[in-house]
SEDOLUM-580067 format. One line per 4 residues: number of its first residue (from 1); their letters; for each residue x, y, z of C-alpha. Coordinates in steps of 0.1 Angstrom, whole numbers, plus 2048, in hexadecimal, padded with zeros to 3 digits. Example, Ala and Ser with C-alpha at 12.3 -4.5 7.8 and 13.67 -1.06 7.14 Angstrom:
REM SEDOLUM-580067
1) as) 87B 7D3 84E  889 7F5 847
//
This chain:
REM SEDOLUM-580067
1) xxxx) A63 3E7 31A  A6A 3C2 319  A63 3B4 33C  A74 392 345
5) xxxx) A56 380 355  A6A 364 365  A83 37D 375  A65 390 384
9) xxxx) A59 36E 391  A7B 367 3A1  A7B 389 3B2  A57 384 3BE
13) xxxx) A5D 362 3CD  A7D 36E 3DE  A6A 38B 3EC  A50 374 3FB
17) xxxx) A69 35A 408  A86 36F 414  A79 375 437  A78 350 43E
21) xxxx) A9E 34F 43F  AA2 366 45E  A84 354 46E  A94 331 469
25) xxxx) AB6 33D 474  AAB 356 48F  A8E 344 49F  A94 31F 498
29) xxxx) AAF 309 4A8  ACC 306 490  AC7 2E0 48E  AA6 2E7 47D
33) xxxx) AAA 30A 470  AC8 303 459  AB7 2E5 448  A97 2F9 444
37) xxxx) AAB 315 434  ABC 2FC 41C  A9A 2EE 414  A8E 310 40B
41) xxxx) AAB 316 3F4  AA6 2F5 3E4  A81 2FC 3DF  A88 31E 3CF
45) xxxx) AA2 30E 3B9  A8A 2F3 3AD  A70 30E 3A5  A88 326 394
49) xxxx) A99 30C 37E  A78 304 36D  A71 328 363  A75 334 33F
53) xxxx) A8D 352 341  A89 359 31C  A65 364 320  A60 38A 31B
57) xxxx) A41 39F 31B  A3E 3C2 30D  A30 3DF 322  A2F 404 318
61) xxxx) A4C 416 329  A37 435 331  A1C 420 341  A36 40D 357
65) xxxx) A46 42E 362  A24 43E 36B  A1A 41D 37C  A39 41E 392
69) xxxx) A32 442 39B  A0E 43C 3A4  A17 41F 3BB  A33 433 3CB
73) xxxx) A1B 44F 3D4  A01 437 3E0  A1A 424 3F7  A29 446 402
77) xxxx) A09 44F 414  A03 42B 421  A15 42F 442  A2C 411 43A
81) xxxx) A4E 416 448  A43 436 459  A3B 447 437  A19 458 43B
85) xxxx) A00 459 457  A04 43D 471  9E2 42D 478  9E0 41A 498
89) xxxx) 9E5 3F8 488  A08 404 47C  A14 408 4A0  A1A 3E3 4A1
93) xxxx) A2E 3E5 481  A44 400 48F  A49 3ED 4B0  A52 3CC 4A0
97) xxxx) A6B 3DD 488  A7B 3EE 4A5  A7D 3CF 4BB  A89 3B9 49F
101) xxxx) AA4 3D2 498  AB0 3D8 4BB  AAA 3B8 4CE  AB7 394 4CB
105) xxxx) AA1 379 4BD  A89 369 4C5  A79 387 4D5  A6D 381 4F9
109) xxxx) A57 395 510  A4F 395 535  A29 38F 538  A1C 38E 55C
113) xxxx) A3D 381 568  A40 366 54D  A57 366 52F  A44 363 50F
117) xxxx) A50 364 4EB  A44 376 4CC  A2F 35F 4B7  A23 376 49B
121) xxxx) A25 376 475  A47 385 46E  A4D 386 449  A43 3AA 443
125) xxxx) A56 3B7 462  A76 3A3 463  A85 3A9 440  A92 3CC 444
129) xxxx) A9F 3C8 468  AB2 3A9 45A  AC2 3BD 43D  AC5 3E0 44C
133) xxxx) AC1 3DC 471  AE6 3E1 477  AE0 405 46C  AC5 40A 486
137) xxxx) A9F 40D 489  A9C 42B 472  AAE 41A 456  A99 3FA 45A
141) xxxx) A79 40F 459  A84 422 43A  A8C 402 429  A6A 3F4 433
145) xxxx) A5A 40F 41E  A6D 404 3FF  A67 3E0 408  A42 3E7 408
149) xxxx) A44 3FA 3E7  A56 3DD 3D6  A3B 3C5 3E2  A1F 3DB 3D5
153) xxxx) A30 3DF 3B3  A36 3BA 3AF  A13 3B0 3BA  A01 3CB 3A4
157) xxxx) A16 3BF 386  A0A 39B 38B  9E6 3A5 390  9E7 3BB 371
161) xxxx) 9F4 39D 35C  9D3 38B 364  9BC 3A8 359  9D1 3BA 33F
165) xxxx) 9C3 3DC 333  9D5 3FC 33B  9EF 3FA 357  9E9 41D 363
169) xxxx) 9C3 41A 363  9C6 3F8 375  9DB 407 390  9C2 423 397
173) xxxx) 9A5 40A 396  9B4 3F3 3B0  9BF 40F 3C7  99B 41E 3C6
177) xxxx) 988 3FC 3C8  972 3F7 3E7  94F 3F1 3F4  935 40C 3F0
181) xxxx) 92C 41E 410  917 43A 401  8F5 42F 40E  903 427 430
185) xxxx) 912 44A 434  8F1 459 429  8DC 445 441  8F4 446 45F
189) xxxx) 900 46A 45E  8EE 48B 464  906 49F 44D  90D 49C 428
193) xxxx) 924 482 419  93D 49E 410  93E 4A9 434  942 486 441
197) xxxx) 95F 47F 429  96F 4A0 431  96E 498 456  97C 475 450
201) xxxx) 999 483 43C  9A1 49E 455  99F 486 473  9AE 467 463
205) xxxx) 98E 454 464  983 435 450  963 427 441  967 401 443
209) xxxx) 94D 3FA 45E  931 40F 450  920 3F3 43C  91D 3DE 45B
213) xxxx) 90E 3FB 46E  928 3F5 489  90F 3DC 497  920 3BB 48E
217) xxxx) 945 3BB 485  945 3B7 45F  961 3C7 44D  96E 3C4 429
221) xxxx) 98A 3DC 423  98F 3F1 403  9B0 3E9 3F2  9BF 40A 3FF
225) xxxx) 9B4 402 422  9C4 3E0 420  9E6 3F0 419  9E2 40E 42F
229) xxxx) 9D7 3FB 44E  9E7 3D8 44A  A03 3D7 431  A0F 3B6 43E
233) xxxx) 9EE 3A6 434  9E8 3BB 415  A09 3B1 405  A02 38C 40C
237) xxxx) 9E0 38F 3FB  9ED 3A4 3DE  A0A 38C 3D6  9F6 36C 3DC
241) xxxx) 9D9 377 3C6  9F1 382 3AB  A04 362 3AA  9E5 34B 3AC
245) xxxx) 9D4 35C 38F  9F3 35D 37A  9FC 338 380  9D8 32D 37C
249) xxxx) 9CC 343 35F  9E9 354 34D  A07 33D 34E  9F4 31D 354
253) xxxx) A0F 30F 36A  A07 306 38E  A25 2EF 394  A33 304 3B1
257) xxxx) A15 319 3BB  A0E 306 3DC  A32 308 3E6  A33 32E 3E0
261) xxxx) A12 334 3F2  A1F 320 410  A39 33B 415  A1E 354 41C
265) xxxx) A14 345 43D  A2D 35A 44F  A1F 379 43D  9FB 375 447
269) xxxx) 9EC 353 452  9C8 361 44E  9CE 36E 42B  9DD 34C 422
273) xxxx) 9BC 33C 42F  9A9 354 417  9C0 34B 3FA  9BB 326 3FF
277) xxxx) 999 324 3ED  9A9 336 3CF  9C5 31D 3CF  9AD 300 3D1
281) xxxx) 999 30E 3B4  9B8 310 39F  9C4 2ED 3A8  9A2 2DF 39F
285) xxxx) 9A3 2F2 37E  9C3 2E0 375  9B8 2BF 386  9D8 2C2 39B
289) xxxx) 9ED 2BE 37B  A11 2C7 383  A0A 2C9 3A9  A1A 2A8 3B1
293) xxxx) A3F 2B0 3B8  A52 2AE 3D9  A56 2D3 3DC  A30 2D6 3E0
297) xxxx) A2B 2B5 3F2  A49 2B6 40A  A5A 2D8 40D  A3A 2ED 40D
301) xxxx) A29 2D8 429  A48 2D9 43E  A4B 2FF 43B  A26 303 442
305) xxxx) A26 2ED 461  A45 2FF 470  A35 321 46A  A13 314 477
309) xxxx) A23 306 497  A32 328 49D  A13 33D 495  9FB 326 4A8
313) xxxx) A10 329 4C8  9FC 346 4D5  9DF 340 4ED  9BE 349 4DC
317) xxxx) 9A6 342 4F8  9A2 368 4FF  99A 370 4DA  976 373 4CE
321) xxxx) 96C 355 4BA  948 350 4AF  930 350 492  925 373 488
325) xxxx) 901 371 493  8FF 372 4B9  8E7 37B 4D5  8E7 3A1 4D5
329) xxxx) 8C5 3A5 4E5  8D4 3BA 501  8DD 3D3 4E7  8BB 3D1 4D7
333) xxxx) 8C8 3C0 4B7  8B6 3A1 4AC  8C4 384 498  8AD 38F 47B
337) xxxx) 8BC 3B2 47C  8DF 3A3 47C  8D6 38E 45D  8C9 3AE 44C
341) xxxx) 8EA 3C0 453  8FE 3A2 446  8EA 3A3 425  8ED 3C9 423
345) xxxx) 912 3C5 428  916 3AB 40D  901 3C0 3F4  916 3E0 3F8
349) xxxx) 938 3CE 3FB  934 3B1 3E2  915 3AF 3CD  915 3D4 3C3
353) xxxx) 935 3CA 3B0  92E 3A6 3A8  90D 3AA 396  918 3C4 37C
357) xxxx) 939 3B1 378  926 392 36F  90E 3A4 357  92B 3B3 344
361) xxxx) 943 395 344  92B 377 341  92F 374 31C  954 37E 31B
365) xxxx) 965 369 336  96E 344 332  957 32D 345  972 326 35F
369) xxxx) 977 34B 365  952 34F 36B  954 332 384  970 344 396
373) xxxx) 95B 364 398  93E 350 3A8  957 33E 3BF  964 360 3CB
377) xxxx) 942 36E 3D1  938 34F 3E4  957 351 3FA  951 376 401
381) xxxx) 92E 36D 40C  938 352 425  958 361 433  945 37B 448
385) xxxx) 931 360 45A  94D 359 472  95E 370 48A  981 36D 498
389) xxxx) 991 388 4AD  983 3A8 4BD  983 3BA 49C  97A 39B 488
393) xxxx) 99C 396 477  98D 377 467  975 38B 452  98E 3A7 44A
397) xxxx) 9AD 392 442  99E 372 433  989 386 41A  9A7 399 40B
401) xxxx) 9AF 37F 3F0  98C 37C 3E3  986 3A1 3E5  9A4 3A8 3CF
405) xxxx) 999 38D 3B6  977 39E 3B5  988 3BF 3AE  99C 3B0 391
409) xxxx) 97C 3A4 382  96E 3C7 388  98A 3D6 373  985 3BC 358
413) xxxx) 960 3C6 357  967 3EB 356  97F 3E8 338  968 3CF 326
417) xxxx) 947 3E0 32C  937 3FB 316  91B 413 317  906 416 337
421) xxxx) 916 3F7 346  938 407 345  92B 427 353  919 414 36F
425) xxxx) 938 402 379  94C 422 379  932 432 390  935 415 3A8
429) xxxx) 95B 419 3A7  958 43E 3B0  93F 437 3CC  956 41B 3D9
433) xxxx) 974 432 3D8  96B 446 3F7  97F 42F 40E  99F 435 3FA
437) xxxx) 998 45A 3F8  995 45C 41E  9B4 446 424  9CB 457 40A
441) xxxx) 9BD 47A 410  9C2 479 435  9E5 46B 433  9EF 483 417
445) xxxx) 9E2 4A1 42C  9F7 494 44A  A16 492 434  A11 4B4 424
449) xxxx) A04 4A6 403  A27 498 3FA  A3B 479 401  A4B 482 423
453) xxxx) A5D 469 438  A4F 46F 45B  A58 44F 46C  A54 451 492
457) xxxx) A74 455 4A5  A81 436 4B6  A7A 443 4D9  A56 449 4CF
461) xxxx) A50 424 4C5  A42 410 4E2  A49 3EC 4EB  A31 3D0 4E3
465) xxxx) A22 3CE 506  A1E 3F4 506  A09 3F5 4E5  9F3 3D8 4F0
469) xxxx) 9D7 3EE 4FE  9B4 3E1 4FB  9BF 3BF 4EF  9D4 3A4 500
473) xxxx) 9F9 3A1 4F8  9F4 37B 4F8  9E7 37E 4D4  A0B 386 4CB
477) xxxx) A20 371 4E3  A22 34D 4ED  A2F 33A 50C  A4E 325 50A
481) xxxx) A3C 304 510  A2B 304 4EE  A36 2EB 4D4  A4A 304 4BF
485) xxxx) A5C 315 4DB  A62 2F4 4EE  A6F 2DF 4D1  A78 2F5 4B3
489) xxxx) A82 318 4BF  AA5 320 4C8  AAC 32B 4EC  AAC 350 4F3
493) xx) ACF 35F 4F5  AD7 36C 517
//
């Protein structure tokens, strides 16, 4: 099949940017929201008019069809839009879709007698209530599943263009990719690995804390866990990495890359932080050639500042913020032991992949690609040193972009290697696939081993204050005297 690459680019950028329109028109005063919407249209026009719509690439039709089926099944058990098992992190997704569908914007809440307003990244949640909310919550939820599926298909396509190979094999590789927890299971459990995995699948468990021994909060998610637990972050990372690597290494055109990435702030600010080192690497590769246009220098900063003023409205005093090594003497854990766990974590999450990847690709990659590999490994080594949030969202979210890039190099190494090197990498892939087995297996069992739309009924979905148990609601809402809500937000309709 002949695939029009520029058309796929247009669909992707529209997918990323669409949710800003209801935000600008639904949250921001019209005097600012309308000009911001027009600026967005103008920026998109400037980007799209420079695309070459005659460019086509050939992909085997059978591979494309199987590719779409594989991703449909994968997303079907992800929990997105109510399809598959609903892990606890998806309660918020269900709640926001319901409240964005049924209530007027901006969303407000009574918190200890004070009126506070939702100040949370909205892009993933607001699109389907905007388009299908008039049909009710169930319709918006059902559309959210297909919205998620579209984002996964687009992002996997772009990531595949960077690595090439076999589209079907690439899809399986990325779905399975994750850190290796085999030794941690053997050392921390009394039963066999098979029994542990069986228990995790039956009881909807997860493996992503094992390599930190649940002593210090270090967590790198597998690709499947990224989607199954936090689709709003996963899609931002998938799309961002795909576009950065295509603009920087496949199409050699970074003219509108900063503008496009600025649109991801409302998807996931922490993922955007993690994508920034990749963007800087690509900009330096091209010595900022093509970067200097007003879409990047004017429109992108304005959008970023408006989104940042909204997202930074929340009060963060109550959130945990510190470097990862702390005084844990009361628990009998020394600093030296914490350093040991950190190094153990890095070995089984990063270096167990990075070392064989380098040994296989060192004579096959261009010098700049090897530098990117080293850059990614370095970032993955320093990101865990800081903690932000009770569950260390900094480590989990900021790492996604670099983890995905490492995975793409892993696939390149797998298809490029031969002999024992190829076998060794395949064994690492199998050992690292336990997290995806647990996530997919547990959700598939819950759904009867077939795609089965089991979205919670509207009356079962709690409000935002009701789901904030064990963590403060103030990490989602902001007072009305913050800069955004005082000067930029439109007044709440009475």
